[in-house]
Each structure stands twice: as structure tokens, then as C-alpha cells.
C-alpha positions in Angstrom: 0.1 0.0 -0.3 1.4 3.1 -1.0 1.1 6.2 1.7 0.5 9.8 0.8 3.1 12.4 -0.2 2.2 15.6 0.9 4.0 19.0 -0.7 3.1 22.5 1.5 3.6 25.7 -0.5 1.4 27.6 1.5 1.9 28.3 5.1 -0.5 29.5 7.7 1.6 32.9 8.1 0.9 33.3 4.2 -2.7 32.6 4.7 -2.9 35.1 7.6 -1.2 37.7 5.6 -3.6 37.6 2.7 -6.3 37.4 5.0 -5.0 41.1 6.3 -4.7 42.2 2.6 -7.8 41.0 1.5 -9.9 42.6 4.4 -7.9 45.7 3.8 -8.4 46.6 0.5 -12.1 45.5 0.4 -13.3 47.3 3.4 -12.0 50.1 2.4 -13.5 49.8 -1.6 -16.2 51.8 -2.7 -18.4 49.9 -2.6 -16.9 47.6 0.1 -16.4 43.8 -1.1 -14.9 40.6 0.8 -13.5 37.5 -0.9 -15.8 34.3 -0.7 -12.7 32.0 0.2 -12.7 33.8 3.7 -16.0 31.9 4.4 -14.5 28.5 4.7 -13.0 27.8 8.1 -13.9 25.1 9.8 -17.6 26.2 10.9 -18.0 27.5 7.1 -16.9 24.5 5.8 -20.0 22.6 8.0 -22.6 25.3 6.6 -21.4 24.2 2.9 -22.1 20.8 3.7 -25.5 21.4 4.6 -26.0 23.9 2.0 -25.3 21.1 -0.6 -28.2 18.4 1.2 -30.7 21.9 0.8 -33.5 21.2 -2.1 -33.1 24.6 -3.6 -29.2 24.0 -3.7 -29.5 22.4 -7.5 -25.8 22.7 -8.9 -24.1 20.4 -6.2 -26.8 17.5 -7.1 -26.6 18.3 -10.7 -23.2 18.2 -11.3 -22.9 14.3 -9.5 -25.8 13.5 -11.7 -24.0 14.1 -14.9 -20.9 12.4 -13.0 -22.7 9.4 -12.3 -23.9 9.2 -15.5 -20.4 10.2 -17.8 -17.5 9.5 -15.2 -17.2 6.3 -18.2 -17.1 8.7 -20.8 -14.9 11.2 -19.1 -12.0 8.7 -18.3 -12.2 7.4 -21.7 -12.3 10.9 -23.4 -9.2 11.6 -21.2 -7.2 8.4 -20.8 -5.8 10.4 -18.3 -2.8 8.8 -16.1 -3.1 11.5 -13.3 -6.1 13.1 -11.9 -5.4 16.8 -10.6 -8.2 18.1 -8.4 -8.1 22.0 -7.5 -10.3 21.7 -4.1 -11.9 18.8 -2.1 -9.8 15.5 -2.1 -12.4 13.3 -0.5 -15.8 13.9 -1.8 -18.1 11.3 -3.3 -17.8 13.4 -6.8 -13.9 13.1 -6.8 -14.1 9.1 -5.9 -16.7 8.8 -8.9 -14.0 10.1 -11.0 -11.4 8.0 -9.7 -13.3 4.6 -9.9 -14.2 5.4 -13.7 -10.3 6.2 -14.2 -9.2 3.5 -12.6 -11.5 1.2 -14.4 -10.3 2.6 -17.8 -7.2 1.4 -16.7 -5.1 4.6 -17.4 -5.0 6.3 -14.2 -1.4 6.1 -11.9 -1.9 9.2 -9.7 -4.0 11.2 -8.0 -2.8 15.0 -7.1 -5.3 17.0 -5.4 -4.6 20.8 -4.4 -6.0 22.5 -1.9 -5.5 25.7 0.6 -6.0 23.6 3.8 -3.1 21.9 5.0 -5.3 19.9 7.9 -8.2 18.9 5.2 -5.5 17.8 3.0 -3.5 15.5 4.9 -6.7 14.0 6.0 -8.0 13.2 2.9 -5.1 12.0 1.4 -4.6 9.5 3.9 -8.0 8.3 3.8 -7.4 8.3 -0.3 -4.1 6.2 -0.3 -5.8 3.5 2.0 -8.8 3.3 -0.3 -7.1 3.4 -3.0 -4.1 1.4 -2.6 -2.8 1.3 -6.4 -2.5 5.0 -6.9 0.2 7.6 -6.0 -1.5 9.9 -4.1 0.4 13.2 -3.9 -1.3 15.9 -2.2 -0.2 20.2 -2.7 -1.1 22.6 -0.3 -1.5 25.6 -2.2 -3.9 28.2 -4.0 -4.8 27.5 -7.5 -4.7 31.3 -8.3 -0.7 30.8 -7.3 0.4 27.5 -7.4 -0.4 26.1 -10.2 3.1 25.5 -11.8 3.7 23.2 -8.8 1.8 20.6 -9.7 4.2 17.6 -11.2 4.3 16.6 -15.0 3.1 13.1 -13.8 2.1 11.2 -16.8 -1.1 12.7 -19.2 -3.2 14.7 -16.9 -6.8 15.6 -16.2 -7.0 18.9 -14.3 -10.6 18.8 -12.4 -11.9 22.0 -11.3 -15.5 21.2 -10.1 -18.5 22.5 -8.0 -18.7 25.6 -10.7 -16.1 27.7 -8.3 -14.5 29.1 -11.6 -18.0 30.8 -11.4 -16.6 32.9 -8.2 -14.1 34.6 -10.0 -14.1 38.0 -11.7 -14.3 37.8 -15.7 -10.5 38.8 -15.4 -9.2 36.9 -12.8 -11.2 33.9 -14.8 -9.3 34.9 -17.8 -6.2 34.5 -15.8 -7.0 31.1 -14.3 -7.5 29.6 -17.8 -4.3 31.2 -19.4 -2.4 29.6 -16.1 -3.8 26.2 -16.5 -3.3 26.1 -20.4 0.5 27.4 -19.7 0.8 24.3 -17.3 -0.4 21.5 -19.1 1.1 20.4 -22.0 -0.6 20.1 -25.3 -3.3 16.8 -25.3 -3.7 17.3 -21.8 -6.8 18.4 -20.3 -9.1 20.6 -18.3 -12.9 19.0 -16.5 -14.3 21.8 -15.6 -17.9 22.5 -13.9 -20.0 25.3 -14.9 -23.7 26.5 -13.5 -25.7 27.4 -17.1 -27.6 30.6 -17.5 -31.6 29.3 -16.3 -34.5 30.8 -14.9 -33.2 33.5 -12.2 -36.8 31.8 -10.0 -34.8 28.6 -10.1 -31.6 30.5 -9.8 -31.4 32.8 -6.6 -33.1 30.4 -4.4 -30.0 28.5 -4.4 -28.4 31.2 -2.7 -30.9 32.2 -0.8 -32.8 29.3 0.8 -35.9 29.3 3.0 -34.0 27.7 6.0 -31.6 30.5 5.9 -28.7 28.3 5.9 -27.1 30.1 3.2 -27.4 33.4 5.0 -25.6 31.6 8.2 -23.0 31.1 5.3 -22.5 34.7 4.3 -22.4 36.0 7.5 -19.9 33.5 8.8 -17.3 35.6 7.0 -17.9 38.3 9.6 -17.4 35.7 12.0 -13.7 35.0 10.7 -13.0 38.6 10.3 -13.9 39.2 14.2 -12.0 36.0 15.1 -8.8 36.8 13.2 -8.5 40.3 12.7 -10.0 41.5 15.9 -12.9 43.0 14.3 -16.2 44.0 16.4 -18.8 42.9 13.7 -22.2 42.6 14.9 -23.1 39.7 13.2 -26.8 39.9 13.3 -26.9 43.6 12.1 -26.4 42.3 9.1 -29.0 40.6 6.3 -28.3 38.3 3.5 -29.3 39.5 0.1 -28.8 37.3 -3.0 -29.6 38.5 -6.4 -29.4 38.0 -10.2 -27.5 40.5 -12.1 -28.7 39.8 -15.5 -26.2 42.2 -17.4 -23.1 40.1 -16.0 -24.9 37.0 -15.9 -23.8 36.4 -12.2 -25.6 36.2 -8.9 -24.4 38.3 -6.3 -24.2 37.4 -2.8 -24.4 41.0 -0.1 -24.5 41.8 3.0 -27.0 44.4 4.1 -26.4 46.5 7.1 -29.5 47.1 9.0 -28.3 50.2 11.0 -25.7 53.1 10.9 -22.5 51.5 12.9 -18.4 52.1 12.4 -17.0 48.6 13.0 -13.3 48.5 14.0 -10.9 46.2 12.9 -8.1 46.3 15.4 -5.6 44.1 13.8 -6.0 46.5 11.0 -6.1 49.6 12.5 -9.3 50.4 10.9 -12.2 52.1 11.5 -14.8 50.7 8.7 -18.1 52.7 9.0 -21.5 51.6 7.6 -24.6 53.5 6.6 -27.9 51.8 6.8 -28.7 50.0 4.0 -25.7 50.1 2.9 -24.2 46.6 1.0 -21.2 44.7 0.6 -20.2 42.1 -2.0 -19.3 38.7 -0.6 -19.7 36.6 -3.6 -20.4 36.5 -7.4 -20.9 33.4 -9.0 -21.1 33.6 -12.8 -23.4 31.6 -14.7 -22.4 30.5 -18.6 -23.8 29.8 -21.8 -22.1 27.1 -23.8 -21.2 29.7 -26.6 -19.6 32.0 -23.9 -17.9 29.1 -22.4 -16.3 27.7 -26.0 -15.1 31.2 -26.5 -13.4 31.8 -23.1 -11.6 28.3 -23.3 -10.8 28.9 -27.0 -9.4 32.3 -26.3 -7.0 30.7 -23.6 -5.6 27.7 -25.8 -8.5 25.0 -25.2 -10.6 23.4 -27.6 -13.7 22.5 -26.2 -13.8 18.6 -26.6 -17.3 17.1 -24.9 -20.0 19.3 -23.0 -22.6 16.8 -21.0 -25.1 18.6 -18.7 -27.6 17.1 -16.1 -31.2 16.2 -17.4 -32.6 19.5 -16.7 -29.5 21.6 -18.0 -29.1 23.4 -15.0 -25.3 22.6 -15.1 -22.7 21.2 -17.3 -19.5 19.7 -17.3 -16.8 20.9 -19.8 -13.5 19.1 -21.3 -11.3 21.0 -23.0 -8.1 20.0 -24.3 -4.8 21.9 -24.7 -3.5 22.7 -27.7 
């Protein structure tokens, strides 16, 4: 049985410095903005797991449906010897890909990249036990900075699931795609999960559920700032909002101040005023049309090889080949 290998390119001090920088920039911007990656401390990750089980939150189940139906086709189309995954290394969706690629007979290694060393260490250890024939090689890093650290371990399939690419602003998404193309050799592939543009009456409730779980998730970013940066946000004084921006074709999540206040962020020496009703953007989640997705991939040096959707055409998995 093989054991897991772990390379660490992102330390706790790096993450702390990045949080301080993001908070300073975002809280002094007009309008104010916070980065969605800071939702995901231990508590935030647990809340997100609850979100994936909500009836309104279709993206998770839709992507899983595609993988259950098409994992064999993905394996056959890619013939990958190495599966590189940006994000979680222990989910059911990951295992669907691992099983299909292993059955296809080409897979030799699994390389998950994630920002959390603790989560990645736990996940890689479990996977090394469950897939003893695979070389499991974890990479602690940020996909916006450390793609070049991914080893060239045979023909690679780079998986970026969950619709996370939609959380990147268009200019950042273009940079990510160019960087992904730069690290992949011709013939290697990118598998990316994207939400599709559908009826806003279906899209918006996925980010504003009736039980208030997503609202709690949104406000968790304030708890993170309170704990890590000595801020004094009154978390209950902010309302969750989710809306569809038809012009930009993305969902926006915001936090709205219900009263006038000044928030002190001790670690940054900041005094941040909020007017009553002022909104701070915490996440964008872009949705795609097939033609637009093809254009973005083509402009970054990829060819859209396959596009699979769920049975209700709400979500898609795109397989793109580097050329």
C-alpha cells in the first residue's frame, strides 16, 4: 500500500497575510467587497455541507448526476494517467472520477491541490488507504498562485469542479484559464464544472434558501474577521441578500447593514463606517452559456472537446483539451 505525499507551498502565515490584505482592500473599497474564500473556516465548511443537502441548491446534485452518468465517458475521452483536482480530495464526486479512471485502466496518480493543509492531509491519507494502487500526492497551495507546482506525472486531467470557476471575476477567470493552459502540455485536459444560465426563479433560491442556511454561511465571513483580525462586527446586524445580475449574468451575494454603525478592525487599525442599508458584496457566482464558455476556453488555448449537462440542463461539465 502506498502512503500519501504532501508538498506544502502555502503556510498559515501566508494565509494570515492574505486575509489581512484582502480585508484591508475590500473594507476600504467603494463599494465594499469581501472575498468568498474566507467563508471557509471549519464552521463555514460545515455550513456549506448543509447547503449541498438543501432542496434549493441544485448545482451540487446536478454536477453529481452528470458524473454518475458520464464518469466512464470522461475517463475514456481523457485517458488520464494523473487526476489533478483543485479543491476537496475526499468527496463522493472525486471518487466517481477516481473509480472511472481506475476502471478504464490508465490512472496512476491522484494530485489534489487545496489551501488547507489539515484537510488535505486527512483526505490524502484516507484516499491512500482506499486506493492502494494509486500514488496520492497532495499539494497545499492556492490555485491562483501554485498551478506551476503541479508535477508532470504522466498525461494529466485537471479537474475544477463545483462551479467554483464562476466565483472568479471575468478578468481573474481569464488569468486562471491562461495559467492552466500554461502548465498543461498539448493533449492534456481541463474538466470544469459550470452553472448554466437558467430561470432566475430557480437560480436565486439556490443562494437564498428558505431555511436561512445560506444566510448563515454568508454572515460567517464576518465571524472569521472578528476572530482572526479582532474586528467587532455585530453579525446579526447584517442581512443576507442574493440577486441575479442579468447584465453580468451572475448571482451576487451581499450583506446589508440594518443600521448605521462603525466597525473597528483592531489588527488592521481600521475604522469602517457603514450606512444603514449599505451593502457589501461577498460573492459572485457567474453562470454560463455554452457559446460563451467555448469562446473563453478557445481564447485561452483550449478546445472544447465535450460538454455534458444534467437532465434538466442546469449545470454542465466541460472537457477541454490543451492545444
